[in-house]
N, C-alpha and C positions, 0 to 999 in steps of 0.2 A: 462125651455124654451131652445130651441136650434135653431141653424142656420147652414146651410151647404152651404158654398160658392162654386161657380163654376168659375174656376176650383179649385179643391181641391189640395193643396200641402202637407198638413199634412198626414202622412201615416195612422194615426188612429185618432179618435176623441179625443178632450181634454175635460175632465170633471172638472168643477170648483166647489169645495165644500167650503163653508164659515165657519167662526169661530162661537164660542158661543155668543149668544145674538145678532147675526147678521143674515142676509139673503143673498141670491144670488145677491141682488142689489149692494153689495159691489164690485162685479166684473164688474159692468156695467159702472160706472164712479167714479171719485174721489170726495171727499167732496167739492173740489174747482172747480168742473165742467170739469176737463180734462177727456178725454176718459179713460175707464178702460181696464183691461186685456181682457175682452170679445171682444171688438172692435179691440184691438191690434192684437190678434190672428186671428180673422176673416179676417182682411185685408191681413194677410199673408197666407191665404188659409187653415186654420184649421177649421174643423167642431167643434163647441163649444157648450157644454151643460152646462147651468147655473142652478144649483139645489137649492131648498129651502128644508132644512131638515124637517123631521116630526115636526109639531107644530110650524113652523116658516113661516113668509112671506106668499107667495102664497099658501103654503101647509095648512095654517090656524092651529088653535088649538081648541081643544074640551073642553067642560065643565070639571071642576075638582072638586072634586075627582071622580065624577060619571063615566067619561070616561078615563081621563088621571089621573093616580095616582100622588099623591103629589101636591105641590103647585108651581106656577111659581116663578122664580127669576126675579126681576126687577132691572136692574142696575141703580144706581144713575147717574146723569149727569157727576159727577166728577170721577166716577170709572175708565172709560177707560183712562182718562188723567193720572191718578196716576198709574194704573196697567199695562197699555200697554207701559209704559216707554216714554210717550210724555213728562211728567214732571218728576221731581226728587223724586217721591214717595209721601207718605201721606202729605197732606196739600198743595201740589203744584198746585192743581186745583184752590184753593181759591185765590191764587195770580196770577194764569195763568202763572207761571214760567215754561218755557220749558227747557228741557235739551239742552245744547249747541250742535249745529250741527244736531238737529232733522230734519228729512226730511218730517215730517208730516206737512201739510199746516195748521198751528195753527189758522190762521184767519178764517178757514172754519170748526173749531171744532164743532160749533153748528149744521152745516149741517150734520156732521158725527153722532152726537148724535140723530138726527131725524131718523136714520136708526136702532137704537137699538130696539129690541123687547124682550118680555119675553121669558124665556127658562126654561125647566125643567131638573132636574137631574135624572128623572125616565124614560126617553124616549130613552136612548141610544140603547137599543135592537131594537126598532122600527126604529130608524134612520139608524142603520147599515143594517137592513133588506131592507130598502128602497134603500140605496146606492148599496147594493149587487144586488138587482133586476135591477137597472139601468145598472150596469156593465154586467149582464147577457143579457140584451136587446141590448146594443150598443157596448159592448166590442168586441175585445180588445181595450183598450184606455190608454191614459196618464191621471193620476189623479193629479190635482194641488189643494192643500188644504191649508187652513189657520187655524192656532190655533187649536181649538177643532176639526176641520175637519181632522187634521193630524191623530188623534186617529182612526177615521173611515176609513181613507185611508189605514193606515197600516193594520188594521184588515180585511178590504175588500180584500186587496192584499194577505193576508195570506190565506183567505178562497177561493179566486179565482185567483191564481197566473197566470193562463193561460189567464185571461181577463185584466191583468194590464201590460202594456209595460214599464212604468216608474212612479215613484212618485216624485212630486215636492212639498215639504212641507215648508211652510212659517211660521216660529215661531210655530212649532207643539207643542201642549200642552200635547200630549200623544203619546204613541207608542203601538204597537201590543203586542201579547202574546210573552213571552220570553222563552218558552220551546224549546228544540233543534229542535223538529219537526216543530214548528211554524216558527222559524227563518230560517230553511231550505227552507221553502216555498218561502222566499224572495231572495234566492240565485241568481236567474237569473234576478231580477228586479232592474234596476238602481234606486238609491234613492239620491235625492239632497235635503238636509235640510238646510235652511238658517234662 
């Protein structure tokens, strides 16, 4: 989905790409009901595109293995608590013990887990093709990606460096190709990874 505010103050559109096991809804609001990054940037005059990767959310998923190869991965309710560093690792979900200083709204964790969807490890090629097609259509753009989305953002920028003005990567779980040629493609693209 996308929205283009008037007047526009952002020089190029902002593309929001979600992480693994999640959908674009994670950009729309926080688990505790505060406005998400989508509204934050729209109010500041950016055209914002919120995507669902292939096989997720509004993009839907197909029967497997007939159409989509492999089987889906379904996260347990405790997996994000322990793996996303809300808690102190294995067993912390059982006791709901959060790491000191966490900024995650732990009282809204159940709302967050309602956003979890199945994902495949066999659809990366199709996901990257979809994101590249979006960049071809609306770029040049800034790409803001979370977790698994960071891998796709890097690879899309390497394939289409003229379509990416900057990368903003939040806890990226992967990077692009590391050949000298592939790294050279990113030479003129600012990258902020947090």
